[in-house]
N, C-alpha and C positions, 0 to 999 in steps of 0.2 A: 166261147167261153160260154156258149151253152149247153155245149157235153160236159163240161165241169161241174153244170149245174143240173144234171139229168139225174134225175133218181139214185138210176143204175147203177152208174161212175160214183156218186156221191155216197152208195151205200159201199161199193169196194173201196172205196177212198178210206170211210171211217174204218175196215175190217183189216185194213193192208196196217196203214202210219205205224199203231200201236206195234206191230213187229217191229216195224224199222228200227223205232225208238228202243225195246228191250235190245234188239242186237246190235244195236250202237253203242246203248250204255252198258251190258255184259260188264261188270269185273272193272270196271273203270271207274275212279276215286271221285269224280263230280256226279255219280249217279246220288250217292251220298246228300247231296245239293237238287242237283237237278232229275228228281229222280220219275219217267216212264210217264208218273202222274201227273208233272206239272209239265214236262214236256211235249204228251197228248194238249192238254188246258190250251198248257202256252200257242202249239200252233194254230190249231182251230180257231184260237183269238185272229190270232197273224192273217189267216186266211181268211174266215168272216170277214174281220173292218173291213180287207183289201181287196170287199171285193171278189177272190178267187173264187172262192167256193159259197154255195147259199143252201143249210138245210131246213129245207120249207118243213111241214106240218106232215103233208103225207110221207115224209121218214123220216122226222123224229121222236110223235108220238109213237107209232106202232114199238120203233128198234129204241125209246125210251126205257118201254112198257118190257119189252121183251125182254133187254137190259139186264133189267134191275129182277123181275121174277125169274128171270133165270137164278143170278146172280148168287142171293139171298142161299137158295140151297145148297148150290155149289162149294161154296166159301162154311157150310154148318154141319154138312151131313159125313163130312170125314173126322170127326172130332166124337171120343168118347169120352163124353160124359161123364159116367159114371164113374168110370178111371183118375181122371182128371181130378175129379172133387175129391177122389178118396185120398189123395195124395197130396195138394196142395190147399187142405180147408183152411191153415192160416191163411194165407192168399185173401179168399175171401174176405176177411175182416179190411184188409187195405182196396179193395175192389169195393164194399160197402161203403167205406171212408171218403172214398174216391165220387160216388153215385153223389153222396150227401153233398162232396165240396160242390158239386154240377148245377143241383140243385139251389142250394142258396145261391150259389150266382144268377142264376137265368132268373131265380124270385127279384132278385138287387138289381138288376139290366134292365128287365120291364118298369121296376117304382123308376128310378132310375131316369130313360131311353126309349121304355118304349108304351109307357103306361098310354090311354086310350084310343091308339094309333090303328087304322084297321088291319094293316097290314103286321101291327105283330106277334099276332097270334103266330101266324104261321111264321115266319123267320124262326120266333125261340121253338116251333115245334118242332122245324127240322133241322137247327143251329145244335134244339136239347142232343138228338139223336143219335147227331154226328161229336158230339161233346163225351156222349159214353159208350156208342157205338161208332160210325166213320160215315165219311162219304159215302158208303150205302146206303145205308140207316139212313140219313141226308136227304138221299133220292128218292127214297122209299117213298117215306115219309110225306114230302115234296109233291109226287105222282099219286100219292093216297086223298091225299086232302084236296085236290085238283087247285095250286097252287097255280094263282096269278101266273104267267113263261114269266113275266117281266121280274116280280118280287122271285121268283124261281131262277132264273137267270143271277140274277143283282145278290140273291142270295149265297148262292155257290160260286160267284167269281168276289163276294168278300173275301168266302172263307177261304179261298185258295189264299189269297196274300196274310189276309189274319194268320191263316195257320199257319206261313209260311214261315212267316214273322218267328211266332210260340214255337214254333219246333226248334227252330236256331236261339232261341232261349234256354229250351229243355238241355239240350244237348249244350250248351258255352257256362250260362252264370250260373242256369239251377244247379248243377252238382254241386256245386259251391256253398248257396244261398242250405238250400236241404243239410247237407255235412254239418254243417252249423247251429243248424234251428231242431233238427230231430238228434234220436240218436243214432249210432256205429251200428252197421249190419255185421254180422253175429259169421256172417261164411263169407267171405270172399277168395270169389277164386280166378286169377289175372290170366286175362288172355298168353296161350304161350307163343302166341304169332300171328299175324294181321288177321283180323277179322275182316270172313266175306260173309255177308246174309244170302242165304238160299238161293239159288235163279231159279225165278220163277217157273218157269217152263222144265229146269234139270229134269231130267230122269231117266235109271240105270240101262234101262230097256232099250231095244230097237225102235226105228220110228213106227212101224208097223204096230208093235207093243204101245204103242206113245197113243197113234191115232186108233188102236179100240180104243184104251180104255177113255179117250175124251171121247167118242161116241156114246161106248156108254153111259159117262159121265152127265151128257146134255142130256140123253134118253131118261135121267132118272131124274133128273132138274126139271124135263117139262111134265114126267110123270107126276111128281111131287105137285109140281104149279096146278096143272089138273084139277088135282084130287082135293086141292087147297080151295080154286075155285066151285066146282061140287059142292064143297062143303058149305062154306057161303053162300052157294045157294038155296042148300034144303036148309040152314039155318035162322037166315034172313031173309027169303022170298028174291032176293035181288043182290047185283051182280058187288057188291060193296067192301071198295078197298083200299081201307081199313080192316074190316075182318079180311080179309084175301089175307093180309103179312101177317097177321096174326095166324096165318091156320101154317102158311109158309114156315112161318121162323118153328114152329110148332114140329110140322111136319119135318122139314129138315135137320133140326136135331134129331126127332124121334127115331128116325132110317139112320144115322150115325151109330146113336146107342142101343141101338135094336138089330144090327145084320152088320156082320163084321165082313161079309160083301163091299158093300157099299161104300164103308170107314178103310175099304185096302184099296177103292178110285184116292194114288192123292192127289193124284195130277189134278182131278177137280174143282181145286184151290186155284190153282195158274190159271188153268179156263175161266173160271168165276170172275180173278182177276181183270185176264183181257176181258171182255166182259164190260168190264165196269172203267177202263180204258179208253172201251172205243166210244163208251156213253162220255166219259169226259173230254172227246177228243169233239162230237157232237155239241158237247153244251157251251164246250168251249167256240163252236162256229156259231154259234147265235147270242152270244158275249157282247152287246153292244156299250165298246170303253166310251162314247161318250154321253150314252144315257148313266151308266158308273161313276161316271164323274160329276154330273149334275145332276140326276136323280133320285139314286143312292144315298144322299147322303144319312136317311134316318136308318136304313137296312144293317148302313155298314158303321155305325156307330151302336148301331144291335150289337152284330155279329163280333166286333171289336170290347164293346164291354162284358159282352156273354167268356168268351177267347181266356181272358185276365180276373175279372172276377171271379169264376170259376176254378180257375189256376190258384188264385189267392189261398180262397179257401180251403181247396181239397189241399194245401199246407197246413193250415191252421186245423183239417178234421185227420189229417194225417198226425197231428202232434194231439192231440187230444185220443183219438186211439193210441197211443207207441206205438205208427209203422217204423219200422228202420228205415232212414234216408234212401237208401238202390230199390230197396221194395217201392219205395212211396214213387220213386221218378218211374219204376218202369208201370207204375200200376197206371201215374197220368199216361205215359203213353203211350199204354194199352188200352186207356177210358178213349182217347184224345183223336189216336192217331190208326189204330190197330195193330197186327201183326207183321203188318209191311215193312213197321218203320225201327220193329224191337230190334232185330239185329243192331241196326246200328246205334242207339241207346244206348244196348247193354255194352257193347263198346268204347262208346265217349265217358262210359261210367268205370272201364279198363274192371268188369264185374261177371262173371260170364256164371257166378250161381243162377244171381237174379235172373234168365232168361228165360227157362218155364216158369218164373210167376209172369213174367212181363207176358210171352203168347198166353195162358191162363186166361187171365183178368183180361187180353182183345179178344180172342172167344169169344170169351161169356159175355162182351159189350156187345157185342155181334148180336147175341142171341134177346136181349133187353132192350137195345137204342130203340127200335120200332115202337115197344109197348107205352116207354116214355119222351120220348116223341111225339106219338098219338093223345097220350095220355095233360102231355101240356101244352098242346095246341087249342082240350078241348077246354083244359080251367082257364087257359089265361081267353080264350072267346067268352065263356064264362063270365071270368071277372069284368071286362071290358063291356058288358050287356051292363053286366051290374054301376056301370059310369057312363050310361047314357040317358 
């Protein structure tokens, strides 16, 4: 038992287990429900709560910081934003409606279940970043705000449960509701064959080419992270985590927009997602189920209200902005769940034509999620101060 809890063995386990799940779930229908993210988090919770493996602070803190700081540029730097924005300008209206809906839902959540609570600004900062971006943004904002470890874990644990329920709603009941409330899609392109999302680590080249791209992607991400830290020090005279994230997001976007060589490192997206799986496994191992059941009632209520109120007001805003039904669902999927689930939602809609729209919105959500999360924290922290 001691060997399993040794920092070296724990670190190796954290990096090996996600690869096993990717291999086991590859091409399986069950992956539509039991994604590698859910598998890693759930396995981590089992191992941690049974006392088999424990991730102590000496491993968790540097690991969580490194994985999140590297994942952000890895996920952003392969996107040519100038090209995508010129091709899909109408989609930005759906993105705007989606973000406004989230903001209204977050504000009402604060007034309904979170007003005056000490942990509310942290939870709403993290969850708003998640609902506009993805879990990456949620984790990044939580780390930047130095969120209490218990609140951090309870928020991510609640997000896993509520997010899973909301995803099932989005691919089952939501299409019928949206198509009743919103106007029909002008262009519908049915899937000719059973659709399978692109493999996370798929690459047409040989193994050595893949390894070379992985190394180049990681080196680029490290350089961007180092540059962001340096700029933060020059601007503020100290290492402010929130400012580091701002520079890191901007540098990731700029690197992809300004260099075709960086943009060609397509495997960097898979590497970034793999690092997120490592982080999910580590978070799962630190998730205390007993605390989740006994201490997290307020956190769980805030996360639940945030998800479903945001979903409701997104639908209202889509109606006001006159967004078509399938594009609206892809906008919700893109902002709330990110690129990983876009293919699955498009297939649930049986409409291949909206796949690109969802991807564009998801990538844009990555870019703005950190800014929105940090802004929400500061706004609600100020609001709490006024109530005292």
